[in-house]
C-alpha distance (Angstrom), angle and dihedral (degrees) to the residues before:
residue distance angle dihedral
M1 . . .
E2 3.81 . .
P3 3.82 113.5 .
I4 3.77 123.1 -130.1
C5 3.79 108.4 -94.3
G6 3.78 115.9 -131.7
L7 3.77 149.8 140.5
D8 3.78 100.0 -115.9
A9 3.79 92.8 128.0
L10 3.79 98.2 48.0
P11 3.83 110.8 110.3
H12 3.81 97.1 -166.4
P13 3.80 136.0 41.4
V14 3.79 116.2 -89.8
S15 3.80 114.2 -118.4
A16 3.78 108.6 -130.3
P17 3.79 136.2 174.2
K18 3.77 116.3 -99.8
R19 3.78 110.9 -93.0
R20 3.78 141.8 -160.8
I21 3.81 103.1 -129.6
A22 3.80 126.6 -173.9
I23 3.80 116.8 -159.5
V24 3.80 115.4 -167.3
T25 3.79 115.1 -163.6
D26 3.80 138.7 164.3
A27 3.84 89.1 -162.1
W28 3.78 114.6 74.4
H29 3.79 144.0 124.7
P30 2.99 135.0 -14.7
Q31 3.81 83.3 37.8
M32 3.79 112.5 90.9
N33 3.78 113.4 -153.6
G34 3.79 141.3 112.9
V35 3.81 93.9 -85.5
V36 3.80 93.6 53.6
R37 3.79 92.8 44.3
T38 3.80 91.4 49.2
L39 3.79 94.2 49.1
T40 3.81 93.2 43.1
T41 3.79 93.6 50.0
T42 3.79 93.4 43.9
S43 3.81 91.2 50.5
E44 3.80 90.9 49.6
R45 3.82 92.3 49.0
L46 3.79 92.2 47.9
R47 3.81 92.3 50.8
A48 3.81 90.3 47.7
Q49 3.81 87.6 56.5
G50 3.79 91.0 54.2
H51 3.80 99.9 -99.5
E52 3.79 119.3 136.0
V53 3.79 111.0 -125.8
A54 3.79 128.3 -170.1
V55 3.80 117.5 -170.7
V56 3.80 116.8 -156.5
S57 3.80 102.5 -159.7
P58 3.83 140.7 153.4
E59 3.80 92.5 -92.6
R60 3.83 87.9 74.9
F61 3.81 94.2 58.6
A62 3.77 143.1 45.9
S63 3.79 110.2 -90.3
I64 3.79 144.9 -172.3
P65 3.82 131.4 -147.5
C66 3.79 114.2 -90.2
P67 3.82 110.6 -110.7
T68 3.85 110.2 -100.8
Y69 3.84 89.7 4.8
P70 3.84 109.2 60.6
E71 3.82 94.6 171.4
I72 3.80 87.2 70.4
R73 3.80 113.8 74.1
L74 3.80 119.9 -149.7
A75 3.80 112.2 -146.1
L76 3.79 119.4 -127.9
P77 3.80 103.8 -155.1
R78 3.78 118.3 -173.1
P79 3.81 113.2 -113.8
G80 3.79 107.8 -79.3
A81 3.82 94.9 8.8
V82 3.81 96.3 114.7
A83 3.80 91.5 43.5
A84 3.82 90.0 51.5
M85 3.80 91.6 51.5
L86 3.79 91.3 50.7
R87 3.80 92.7 47.3
D88 3.81 91.6 48.7
F89 3.80 92.7 50.2
A90 3.83 92.7 44.4
P91 3.82 95.2 -156.5
D92 3.78 126.0 -160.0
A93 3.80 88.4 -142.3
I94 3.81 135.0 20.5
H95 3.79 120.5 -154.6
I96 3.82 118.2 -170.7
A97 3.79 106.1 -158.5
T98 3.80 102.4 -178.4
E99 3.79 141.4 32.0
G100 3.82 97.8 -129.2
P101 3.83 132.3 105.0
L102 3.82 95.5 -65.4
G103 3.78 92.2 45.0
L104 3.80 90.1 50.9
A105 3.81 91.9 49.8
A106 3.81 92.0 50.0
R107 3.81 91.6 46.2
R108 3.81 90.5 51.3
H109 3.82 91.1 50.2
C110 3.81 93.3 49.3
L111 3.79 94.3 48.3
A112 3.82 92.9 46.4
R113 3.81 92.0 52.5
G114 3.79 98.2 36.4
V115 3.83 92.4 -115.5
R116 3.79 118.2 157.7
F117 3.79 116.4 -127.6
T118 3.79 142.5 171.9
T119 3.78 128.9 -133.9
A120 3.80 134.6 -165.3
Y121 3.77 133.1 -142.0
H122 3.80 101.6 -141.4
T123 3.78 101.9 153.0
Q124 3.79 136.3 40.0
F125 3.78 87.4 -119.4
P126 3.83 97.0 171.1
E127 3.81 92.6 52.5
Y128 3.81 92.9 44.2
V129 3.79 93.7 51.7
A130 3.81 92.7 42.0
R131 3.81 89.5 52.8
R132 3.79 91.4 52.4
T133 3.81 98.6 40.9
G134 3.81 103.9 31.1
L135 3.81 89.5 -128.3
P136 3.82 122.6 130.5
A137 3.82 114.2 -82.7
E138 3.80 89.9 -137.4
W139 3.80 90.0 69.4
F140 3.80 89.8 61.7
W141 3.81 93.7 42.6
R142 3.81 86.4 67.1
Y143 3.79 88.8 60.8
I144 3.82 92.2 47.4
A145 3.81 91.9 51.1
W146 3.82 91.0 48.0
F147 3.80 93.8 46.8
H148 3.82 97.2 49.9
A149 3.81 99.9 35.1
P150 3.86 96.1 91.0
A151 3.83 94.1 48.5
R152 3.79 116.3 110.9
R153 3.79 88.6 -140.8
V154 3.81 132.1 9.5
L155 3.81 109.0 -151.5
V156 3.82 113.8 -141.1
A157 3.78 130.9 179.8
T158 3.81 101.1 -141.8
E159 3.78 143.8 20.4
S160 3.81 91.5 -116.3
I161 3.79 91.3 59.8
G162 3.78 89.1 45.3
T163 3.79 89.2 56.5
Q164 3.82 90.4 52.5
L165 3.80 92.4 50.4
R166 3.80 93.0 47.9
A167 3.79 88.7 53.5
H168 3.81 87.1 59.3
G169 3.79 94.3 49.5
L170 3.81 101.2 -93.9
S171 3.81 110.7 127.6
R172 3.83 107.7 153.3
L173 3.80 93.6 89.5
H174 3.79 132.4 158.3
R175 3.79 127.9 -169.1
W176 3.79 115.9 -116.9
S177 3.79 110.3 172.0
R178 3.80 128.6 -174.4
G179 3.78 136.0 -114.3
V180 3.78 145.3 -143.3
D181 3.80 128.7 -130.5
L182 3.80 96.6 -126.6
A183 3.80 90.9 -172.8
H184 3.82 86.6 72.3
F185 3.79 106.6 21.7
S186 3.79 110.9 63.3
P187 3.83 138.5 118.1
G188 3.80 89.5 -100.1
A189 3.80 94.8 66.0
V190 3.81 112.4 125.5
Q191 3.79 111.4 -108.7
P192 3.82 119.6 -134.1
A193 3.78 116.9 -92.0
A194 3.81 89.7 -124.6
Y195 3.80 90.1 69.6
A196 3.80 90.5 70.0
E197 3.80 89.8 68.4
L198 3.80 97.3 47.9
P199 3.81 125.7 95.5
R200 3.78 112.7 -114.4
P201 2.94 142.1 -83.0
I202 3.79 95.2 54.7
Q203 3.81 110.0 -153.6
L204 3.80 113.0 -160.6
Y205 3.79 135.5 -160.4
V206 3.82 122.0 -173.8
G207 3.79 124.8 -175.4
R208 3.75 146.8 55.3
I209 3.78 114.6 -17.8
A210 3.77 99.0 -136.8
V211 3.78 136.5 126.8
E212 3.81 95.1 -104.7
K213 3.82 91.1 59.2
N214 3.83 90.3 67.2
I215 3.82 91.4 -138.4
E216 3.79 91.0 155.5
A217 3.82 88.8 70.8
F218 3.81 89.1 60.5
L219 3.79 96.2 43.1
S220 3.81 91.0 49.0
A221 3.81 93.5 50.2
D222 3.80 110.8 118.8
Y223 3.80 101.9 -133.7
P224 3.81 127.3 129.8
G225 3.78 121.8 -113.5
S226 3.79 130.0 48.2
K227 3.78 133.0 -43.8
V228 3.82 118.7 -146.6
V229 3.81 124.2 -172.0
V230 3.81 121.3 -163.6
G231 3.80 117.1 -168.4
D232 3.77 142.3 42.0
G233 3.77 138.9 -115.6
P234 3.79 145.2 133.3
A235 3.81 96.0 -62.0
L236 3.82 94.4 54.1
P237 3.86 99.8 94.5
A238 3.80 93.6 50.1
L239 3.80 93.6 45.8
R240 3.82 91.6 48.7
R241 3.77 89.8 55.7
R242 3.79 94.9 44.8
F243 3.83 97.1 44.3
P244 3.82 107.1 36.2
D245 3.82 92.9 164.4
V246 3.80 93.3 60.4
H247 3.81 117.5 97.2
F248 3.81 107.7 -126.4
V249 3.81 106.2 -172.4
G250 3.81 102.2 172.7
R251 3.76 129.4 -127.7
K252 3.81 119.1 -22.0
T253 3.80 130.8 -176.9
G254 3.79 141.6 -175.3
A255 3.79 119.7 -4.4
E256 3.81 92.5 -4.3
L257 3.80 91.8 56.1
A258 3.80 90.6 46.6
G259 3.79 88.9 55.4
Y260 3.79 91.6 55.1
Y261 3.80 89.0 52.6
A262 3.80 95.7 44.9
G263 3.79 95.0 47.7
A264 3.79 96.4 49.1
D265 3.80 121.8 94.8
V266 3.80 95.0 -143.7
F267 3.79 136.0 6.9
V268 3.82 113.1 -138.1
F269 3.80 118.1 -153.6
P270 3.82 107.8 -174.1
S271 3.81 98.6 170.9
R272 3.79 118.6 119.9
T273 3.80 95.5 -176.9
D274 3.83 108.1 53.4
T275 3.79 118.8 112.8
F276 3.82 93.5 -147.0
G277 3.80 119.2 -13.8
L278 3.81 108.2 -133.6
V279 3.80 90.5 -166.4
M280 3.82 90.4 64.5
I281 3.79 94.0 62.2
E282 3.81 90.7 43.9
A283 3.81 89.1 54.8
L284 3.81 92.0 46.8
A285 3.80 91.6 49.6
C286 3.81 86.7 56.7
G287 3.81 89.9 53.1
T288 3.81 96.5 -105.2
P289 3.83 118.5 135.2
V290 3.81 120.6 -131.1
A291 3.80 130.4 -125.3
A292 3.79 116.3 -166.0
F293 3.77 147.5 138.6
P294 3.84 117.4 -81.3
V295 3.82 95.6 -104.2
P296 3.83 135.6 119.1
G297 3.78 109.3 -61.2
P298 3.81 98.6 31.8
L299 3.82 90.5 46.4
D300 3.81 89.2 57.0
I301 3.81 97.9 43.3
V302 3.81 111.4 28.9
T303 3.80 118.5 76.7
E304 3.81 129.7 -171.9
A305 3.80 87.8 -100.3
T306 3.80 95.6 50.9
G307 3.79 105.8 40.5
A308 3.77 146.7 -36.3
L309 3.79 136.5 -93.9
S310 3.79 124.6 -154.8
E311 3.77 139.9 148.7
T312 3.82 84.0 -124.2
L313 3.80 108.6 64.7
E314 3.81 92.9 -158.4
R315 3.81 89.4 61.0
A316 3.79 92.1 46.9
I317 3.82 91.4 49.9
D318 3.78 92.6 48.5
A319 3.80 94.1 48.7
A320 3.82 94.2 44.5
L321 3.79 91.2 57.1
Y322 3.82 88.9 68.6
C323 3.82 93.6 58.5
D324 3.80 120.2 111.5
R325 3.80 110.2 -109.3
G326 3.80 91.4 -147.4
D327 3.79 90.4 58.9
C328 3.80 89.5 49.5
A329 3.80 92.9 52.0
A330 3.80 92.3 47.4
H331 3.80 91.6 51.3
G332 3.80 93.3 47.2
A333 3.80 91.0 51.0
L334 3.82 89.9 61.3
F335 3.81 90.3 73.2
S336 3.80 107.1 82.1
W337 3.79 129.9 173.3
E338 3.80 88.6 -139.3
A339 3.81 90.9 62.9
A340 3.81 92.3 41.8
T341 3.82 91.6 52.5
R342 3.82 90.3 49.8
Q343 3.78 88.5 53.9
F344 3.80 91.4 49.7
L345 3.81 92.0 52.1
E346 3.79 91.8 46.9
G347 3.81 89.0 52.6
L348 3.81 89.5 55.7
T349 3.80 90.7 48.8
A350 3.81 91.6 49.7
A351 3.79 88.5 56.4
E352 3.79 93.4 57.5
P353 3.79 124.1 92.5
A354 3.79 116.6 -101.3
A355 3.79 114.7 -87.9
T356 3.81 116.0 -97.5
P357 3.86 111.2 -114.0
């Protein structure tokens, strides 16, 4: 079984020639989620290092609302439009980040011209679609295996996700972790004034408010204290009506978001379908322990010192409250965008043919 390649052990940045990198993604602004934040930050870091980055995203095309998820726009590229953009940019490396219409167009172009490319598995797509359609997830795993099979490397965030992909026949894997902006997310962030009025312990959720995030499991948990939800999404109106005692505060960013993390007693991550969970490492960097289910993502990030995992969220919340906040902050600080960007670049290099002597 081939291991996931990566740069976890490298102590110093890898010097690399400046590159022309095309990133093709169906997830982009104005969406706000872990995929968009990861791609945005990675693009910014690459440009800061002197690389030239072109992002082929839905904002460059006409689009329609995604069925059952109107906040997500599906691009409608004209035949050959994505291929023309890639030819005009003439990249040294092509990374296809998502499996949607733009990703399919880029994949088709690369295969037709014999161009090597990398992909990434950001989202538990089969489980998401199965949750929304009621159809078996295995049907959609066939599409995932087909889509990623020609890639020279499939970039994955954790070993648990790598194990899932290997089980579906994908073995050319490369580790691409995630990072935290420690300038914002730290234990010293100023907590919101509203926290002073709330009964403790404050249990916090941050992220998209959508059915696949399994937020209802958190809001239904029978544990004393206060529940706070940061974020928005299609499930928000229904959850507001059903859980009137929960404090829904809307979307927050930057220093304000960091304050919500730092002032909470425990961060609850109820999702069973995320591939990583960027919000978990942001919470840890702010010194807040994590309570979650024992599934991929939490299994790869949360340690006994920094949170608790249980099939019963109440038990996980209770156990996490005993964690040392200093240990949580130290663990969260280990996830840097510098290291993650190095891993991304190394994944592109691994996809290239060997140099001719």
